[in-house]
C-alpha positions in Angstrom: -325.2 -155.6 -124.4 -322.7 -152.8 -123.3 -323.0 -149.3 -122.2 -320.8 -147.2 -124.4 -319.6 -143.6 -124.1 -318.9 -142.1 -127.5 -316.7 -139.0 -127.4 -316.8 -137.6 -131.0 -317.2 -134.0 -132.2 -318.4 -134.7 -135.7 -322.2 -134.8 -135.5 -322.8 -137.0 -138.5 -320.2 -139.6 -137.4 -321.6 -139.4 -133.8 -325.1 -140.0 -135.1 -324.2 -142.8 -137.4 -322.2 -144.7 -134.8 -324.8 -144.1 -132.1 -327.6 -145.4 -134.4 -325.7 -148.5 -135.5 -324.6 -149.5 -132.0 -328.1 -148.8 -130.6 -329.5 -151.0 -133.3 -327.2 -153.8 -132.1 -328.6 -153.4 -128.6 -326.0 -151.2 -126.9 -326.8 -148.2 -124.7 -324.9 -145.3 -126.1 -324.2 -142.0 -124.4 -322.5 -139.3 -126.4 -320.3 -136.2 -125.8 -319.0 -133.8 -128.4 -316.1 -132.4 -126.4 -313.3 -134.0 -124.4 -314.2 -132.3 -121.1 -317.9 -133.2 -121.3 -316.8 -136.8 -122.1 -314.5 -136.9 -119.1 -317.4 -135.7 -116.9 -319.7 -138.3 -118.3 -317.2 -141.1 -117.9 -316.7 -140.2 -114.2 -320.4 -139.5 -113.4 -321.8 -142.5 -115.3 -319.0 -145.0 -115.8 -319.6 -146.9 -119.1 -318.4 -150.4 -120.1 -316.3 -148.9 -122.9 -315.3 -145.5 -124.2 -315.0 -144.8 -127.9 -312.7 -141.7 -128.2 -311.9 -139.5 -131.1 -308.5 -137.8 -131.1 -309.4 -134.6 -132.8 -311.7 -132.9 -130.4 -312.5 -129.1 -130.3 -311.6 -128.3 -126.7 -308.8 -130.7 -125.8 -306.6 -133.2 -127.7 -307.9 -136.8 -127.5 -304.6 -138.0 -126.1 -304.9 -135.6 -123.2 -308.5 -136.9 -122.6 -307.1 -140.4 -122.6 -304.4 -139.4 -120.0 -306.9 -137.8 -117.7 -309.3 -140.7 -118.0 -306.5 -143.1 -117.2 -305.7 -141.1 -114.1 -309.2 -141.9 -112.7 -310.4 -145.0 -114.4 -309.5 -148.3 -116.0 -312.5 -148.4 -118.4 -311.5 -149.9 -121.7 -310.9 -147.2 -124.4 -311.0 -147.7 -128.2 -309.6 -144.8 -130.1 -311.6 -144.0 -133.3 -309.8 -141.6 -135.5 -308.9 -140.6 -139.0 -305.2 -140.4 -138.0 -303.5 -143.3 -139.7 -299.9 -142.3 -138.7 -298.0 -145.1 -136.8 -296.7 -142.5 -134.3 -300.2 -141.5 -133.3 -301.2 -145.1 -132.9 -298.2 -145.9 -130.8 -298.8 -142.8 -128.6 -302.4 -143.7 -128.0 -301.7 -147.4 -127.2 -298.7 -146.5 -125.0 -301.0 -143.8 -123.4 -303.5 -146.4 -122.3 -305.8 -147.1 -125.2 -306.9 -150.7 -125.5 -307.4 -150.5 -129.3 -307.1 -148.1 -132.2 -309.5 -148.0 -135.1 -308.9 -145.9 -138.2 -311.9 -144.2 -139.9 -313.7 -145.1 -142.0 -314.5 -148.5 -140.5 -317.4 -150.9 -140.7 -319.7 -151.3 -137.8 -319.1 -155.1 -137.9 -315.4 -154.4 -137.2 -316.2 -152.1 -134.4 -318.6 -154.5 -132.8 -316.0 -157.3 -133.0 -313.5 -155.1 -131.3 -316.0 -154.2 -128.6 -316.7 -157.9 -127.9 -313.0 -158.6 -127.7 -312.3 -155.8 -125.3 -315.3 -156.7 -123.1 -314.1 -160.3 -123.0 -310.6 -159.3 -122.0 -312.0 -156.9 -119.3 -314.1 -159.7 -117.8 -317.4 -158.0 -118.5 -320.4 -160.2 -118.5 -322.0 -158.2 -121.4 -319.5 -159.8 -123.8 -320.6 -163.4 -123.1 -322.4 -165.3 -125.7 -323.0 -164.6 -129.4 -324.3 -161.3 -130.6 -328.1 -161.0 -130.4 -329.5 -159.1 -133.4 -333.2 -158.9 -134.2 -334.4 -160.8 -131.1 -332.7 -164.1 -131.9 -329.2 -165.5 -131.5 -327.1 -165.5 -134.6 
């Protein structure tokens, strides 16, 4: 499956997403600040970044701009911000997708597969493998 960098400051959300994606076979690295997330993305490039907008040290849209300056890694914004203006800013700023919290892990997994397919990643090929067999 994919290597995912989750940049999320809320510990309970970070833990729940990490656990769910790990259970689906992904490798998940986490950061709770924008700057540590940027460092992680540069030092250990993931297949996909999941980026919260409301981070404690730097606004998520700034993290996105800095990430875009050095990388073309696919980015899915995950946020509670449901305002159209925020969504447009994120997508125009280089995000590949925008998911509003709360969301189901099945939706997130489908979006991950779609982005990985579009990016040409081999980790997106084939059906999802859960519990050791093909579904």
